[in-house]
N, C-alpha and C positions, 0 to 999 in steps of 0.2 A: 504494500500500500504506500501511497505517497501523498503528501500535502505540503505545500510551501507556506510556511507560517509568516504572517505579517502582523499578528497581534489583533487583527480586526477583519471581519468579512465585509467587504464593501457592498452594501445593498444596491441593487440595480445594475451591477456589473456581472454578467453571466459569462464573459469571455474566458475566464480562467477555469471554468468547470471542466473543460475537456482535458486539462492538464493534471487533474487530481483524481484520486480514487474516492475521496471522502472529504468532508470538511471538519475542521477542529475549531471550536468556539473558545479561543483562549480568553479567559475572563476570571481574574483573581479579584473578588469583591474588595478585599482589604489591601490590594496591591496596586491601586490606581484605576481600576475599572469601575468600581462601585457596584452596588447591588442592582442597579437598573439595567446594566449592560447586557447580562446574559439573557434575560427574558426576551429582549428585543432581538438579539442575534438568533436565538433559537426559533422564535416565532416567525422569523423570515426564512431561516434555513428549511423549516418543515414544508414550506411552499415550493421548494425546489425539488420536483418529483424525482424519485429514484436516486436520491443522493443521501447516503448515510452521513450523520454528523455526530461529533463527539463533544461533550462538554469538557473543557480543560481548565481545571483549577489547580491549586498547589497546596501543599501542607504548610507552606510558609505563612507566618502571621502578617508580614508586610509584603515583600515582593520576592521575585525569583532569587534563589540561591542565598537566602538569608540563613546562615548557619546560627544555630542556637535558639531560634524562635520557634514556637509551637502554636499553631492555630488551635483554637478551642475545639474539642471533639464535636460539639453541637453545631459549629459552623460547617464542618465537613459533612455532617449528617444532613444539614439543611441543603447545602449546595448539591449533593448527590441526589437528594429527593427532588430538587428542582429540575435537575437534568432529566430524570425519568419522567417527571410530570410534563415536560415540554418536548418529549420524544427523542432525547439525545442519549447516546451512550455515555459512559462515565470514565473519566481519567483524572487522577490526582498526581500531580508532579512532585518529585522529590529530587534531591541531589545527594549522591554518595559523599560522605565525609572523606577528606584526604587520607584518613587512617584506614579506609577500606572496609569499615564495619557499619552495616545498617544500624540505624538507631531504633532500639526497641520501643521507646515511647512514641516515635513517629508512626511505626507500623501498628501499634496498638490503636492509635487514633484513626488511622486509615482503615484498619480492620473493622472497627466498630461501624464505620460508615458503609463499607462494602458488605458487611453482614446483612444490613438492611436492604442493600441493593440486590443481593442474592435472593432474598426472600421474595422480592417483587419481580424477579427476572421473567417468570412465566407469562407475565402480562405486558412485557415491554418490547416484544419483537413485532416488526411490521406495523408500528403505530402510524396512524394518520390523523390529521387535524379534522375536527368536526365543528370548527368555529363558523359562526354565521355572520361575524363582524370582521371587516378588514380595515386596517389603517393604511392609507397611502403614505409611505415613509418619506419624510423630509429629505432623508439622505439619498434617495434614489433620483432626485431631480437635479438638473443643472443649476448652477448658482443663480443664473439670471431668472429662474422661475421662482425662487424663494427670496431673493434680495439679500441673501446672507452668504458669507464665505465660510461654509461649514465643512468642507472636505479636509481630511487629514487628521481628524480626531476620532475619539471613541464615543463621545457624548453628544447627543442631538436633542436640544431642549424641548422642541415641539413633540417629537416622538416620545420622549421620556414622560412629558406631562400627561398626554392622553393615555399612554399605557398604564401609568400609575392609577389613573381614575378607573380604568376598566379592570385592572387587577384587584383593586380594593373592593370593587363591586362584584368580583368573581364572574365577570363576563368574558367568555372565551373569545379570543381574537387572534388574527394573524397580521403580520406586516407584509405588504405587497408592493410591487413596483408595476410599471406599465407593461412589462412582459409577462406578468402573472396572469393566470386564468382566474377571472373574478366570478365565474358563473355559479359557484357554489355558495356565494355570500348573499345575504339579504340586505346588509347595510355596509356602505363604504363611507369611511370618515376621511375627510380632507382637513387636516388640522392647521388652522391659523394662517399659514403663510404660503400656501400652494396656489399660485396663479397658473392658468392653463393656456398653453399655446393651442393652435388649431388641432394638431394631432391628438394632444392630451384631451382636449374638450370632446373630440369625437368619441374617444373610448369611454369617457365618463357618461356622455349622452347615450351611448349604446347600452350601457349598464342600466341607466334609468328607463330606457325604452323597453327593456326586457322585464321590467317590474321591480328592479332593485331600488333601494332608497339611498339617498346621499345626504350626509350631514356635513354642512359647511360651517366652519368657524373662522373668525377673524376675516382676513381678506381672501381666503381660499375660494376658488371657483371664479375669481375675477379674470378678465382678459389680461394678457401681458402688457398691453399698451394703454389700458384705460380702466376706470373703476366701474365697469359694467360687467355683469355676469356673462360668462361664455356659454352658459347652458340655457336651454329653452325652459320657459315656465317658471323661472326663478324671479322673485321680486326685485325691486330696486335696492341698491346698496346705499346704506346711510352712515357708513363709517363704523369704527369700533369704539366701544365705550371706554 
């Protein structure tokens, strides 16, 4: 198997998929990624059909290769449970000490998490999303569509905000891009800053015409060059509060 690690899977870029056998969602919550990062990565990866993906965290309390630090066992249990819940395989990274001896405390902690993974394994193969809500990710769009220079990082404020609300309400959702198949969703959310060019508007309009519902917040859904909606049957824009 082969995967070229970059620390983050770029949403909306399918060009690299032919070069890898699977995806690895590198995401250490306490090592700079935060707890919002992995759900968004996994909920996008599960829309890429026939591509297995692995949740990649570490035993380190802070970041990679931190000798002497131990993540709390409950943190590893939570992270592995989240991987399974979002359809990912599980991986916990470690680094062998220069003395060549595996650390027993490290593997007791990892073992406690993997014991729970093993108990759930029979229900974790061939999982598919059954979400009826899709979020059109800010990250998938060219910068001129959003008005923000958001490439190159791991955190995307708009995606994070709407995903937090849905997670807290326990509403199942996926993150999608314009190459995704939207036909299985009932609701498509365009959060806050997503203006539509002609091609994008055509796809959103086709979703509406087939009976789907669209939620527009902020200036989403407006034309690229004016404050008029690019979709049919939408009222006038009166600005944001």
